[in-house]
N, C-alpha and C positions, 0 to 999 in steps of 0.2 A: 154371535161374535166369532165362533170357530175356535179351533185349538191349533196353536202353532206346532208345526212338525219339528220334532227335536231329535228323533233317532232314525237312522238310515233304514233299519230293518222294516219300519212301518211303511216304507215306500216301495218295497219289493212287489213287483207285479208288472202289469201292462196298463198304460194310461193312454187315453184318447183325448185330444183337445176339443173342447166344445166351442171355444171362442177366444179371441184376443182383442183387446181394446186399448187404444192409445189416447192420451190426454186431449188431442185435437178433435176427438169424436170419431175417428176412423175405427172400424170394427171389421174383423174377418171371421165369418161363420162357416166358410166353405172349404178352406184348405184342409186336406186330410192329413192328420198328424198322429203318429204312433210313437210312444216312448216306452221302451222295454228296459226295466231297471232291475239289475241284480243286487247283490249285497254291497258292491262297490262300483261295478262297471255298468255302463248304460250305452244304448244306441237310440237315436232319434231320427225320424224321417218325416219330411213335410212336403207334400205334393199339392200344388195349387189345383183348383177346380178348372173346368173348361179346357181340358187338354186339346190342342189342335190335332188335325189329322196327321198321322205319321205313317200313312199307308205305304207299304213296301220298304220301310226302314228296318234294317236288321242290325245296325251298329251306329255308333256315334259318327263314324266317318261318312255315313250315308246322309246325314242331316244337312239341310241347307242353312244359311245364316238366320232365317226367321225361326226355324225349328230349334236351332241352338240357343237363340235368344230366349225362347220359352223354357228350355231346359235349365237355363241359368237362374230362373226364378225359383227353382226348387231349393230346399235346404235339407241339411242332415248333418249329424255329427256323432262322434263316439268318444268315450273316454271314461273318466271317473267322476264321481259326485262326492263332495265333502262339505262339512260344516265350516263356515268362515264368518266369525264374529256375529253369530246369531242368524246368519242367512245361509243359503246353499249355493255352492260354487261348482259349476260344471266345467271341469278341466277337459278341454277338447284335444284328444290325441290325433283325431282325424276330423276334417271339416270339409264338407262339399264345396264351400265357398272359400276364397282366399282369406287368410287371417286378417282381422281388422285391428288387432292389438287391444280390443276392448274385453273386459271381463264379462262372462256370462254368469250373472249372480242375481238371485232373487230370494224373497221370503216365501215360504210355503205354509199354508194354513188349511187344515182340514175343515170342510164346511158342513159336515154332517157327522152324527155320532158313530156311524158305521165306517167312517174313513174311506168312503168310496168317491166322494167329491172333494176337490181341492182347488184352492185359489193360489196363484203365483203372482207376486207383485215384484216388479223390477226394482233393483237397488241403484245401479249406475245409470240405467235408462228407465224411463217411465212407461210402464205397460201393465196390463192385468190380463192374465190368462186363466181360463176355467178348464179344469181337467176332470175327467171321469175315469175311475179305475174299471177297466173292462175285463180284467183277469187278475185274480188275487193269488195266483200261483198254487192254488189248492191241488191241482192235478200233478204238480211236481213237488208236493210236500214243502212248499215254501222255498225250494232250492232253485238256483239258477245255474245254467251251464254257460261258461264264458271261455272263448278261445281268442288268442291274439296271433295275428299273422305278421311275421317279420322276414323280409327277404331283401335282396339287393334292388328289386324292381317294384315292390309293392308292400304296403302295410295294410292291416285290416283287423276287424274284430267281429266276432259272432256272439250275440247274447240271446239265449233261449230261456224263457220263463213261462210257466204254465203252458198254454197251447200255442204260444206265439214265439217267433224268432225274428231278429233283424240281423242281416249280414251286411257289413260295410267293408269295401275294399278300395283303396286309393291306388290307382295305376298311373299317377301323374309323373312319376320320376322320369323314366326314359322308356322308349320303345326298343325293339330289337336292333335298331340301327343307331342307338345312342342319340336320337334326336328328341328334342322336347316335344311333348304331346299336348293335346288339348287340355286347357285348365279345368274342364268339367268331366274329365275321364275318371269319374268316381262312381262306383256302384254302391248304392244303399238300397237294400231290398227287404221287404217285410213279407212274412208268410205265416201260415198256420201249420203246426207240427202234425203230421200224420205218419205213423210208423217210424222206422229207424231214420237216423239222420241222413242217410244216403237217399232217402225218398222224400225229403222235405221239398215242397214246391213253393216258388215265389208267387205271391199274389199281387203285390204292389211294389213298384220299383222306380227309382230315379232314372234307371236305364230300362225304360218300359218294355223293350224287346226281350227282357229277361222274364217278364211275367208269363206264368204258365210253364216255366222250365224248372229243372232241378237246381236247387241252391248250389250243389257241388258237382254239377255235371253228371257224368256217368261213373264217377268214382265210387267204389265200394269201400266205405270208410270203416276203420277199426281204430280203437284207442288203446294205447299202452298206458294204463293208469299208473304204473310204477314210475315211468319216465315222464308222465303227464304231457303226452304229445300224440299226434296222429301217427299211426304206424306208417312208415315209409315217407314221412314228411316232417323234418325237423323245423320247418318254418312255422307250423301251427303249434302253439303251446297252450296248455290249459291254465287258466287263471282262477276260475271258480268251477266247482267247489274247492275248498282248501285241501291241502295235502292230507291223505288218509281217508278221503271221502270219494265216493263214486256216484254218478248219476245213472240210475237204472233206466230212466226214460229215454236215454239217447239211442239205445239199440233195442 
């Protein structure tokens, strides 16, 4: 029967989706999905299988209409997770796709005694997802590192838990000429932590040309824990761990 998920701490870690099924019989077993969950904040990325050729593409501006159409099939979002009337509500601060006005809300049920398999059942929309916890955050002592980016031109979030991280940055506000830019100019990138944060490498991305590159470019990053921000950048603020705590695994 399973056990209903009732506390947020039991969800901390990294989840990979095995499948999603809809009432009409459709099922998706191939889309690659990672969900990195901190104590409150999360980021999720969903990349369809059978990516077409993007040979020679180095940016969104290089893509032709057919390639952009495929990019639009991707999904991803970032924000906070909270309990709502016995279900779980994903509040999306950032979304790869334009807002629909619909709630992202579902019931979560652990399917095994070790709480490594989980079923999600939609509340407002009918679907069933099967999730597997692929990282229980043991390597980070159950802690998450979360930063939020806020500036005039972009917003973003980084969530790092266990050996994984996902970086999400929304660049859709304006470009340098104050012109509206492409609706899918959103980076959501997943990677495996190795070494200090300045050396983290993107392995999977909605902006696939970012794969194999440093998550933060050539920046040599340091953190002022007293101010809870990246040194030299007031745009990135630390949300997790809570004040008074530090994450030794970041550097």
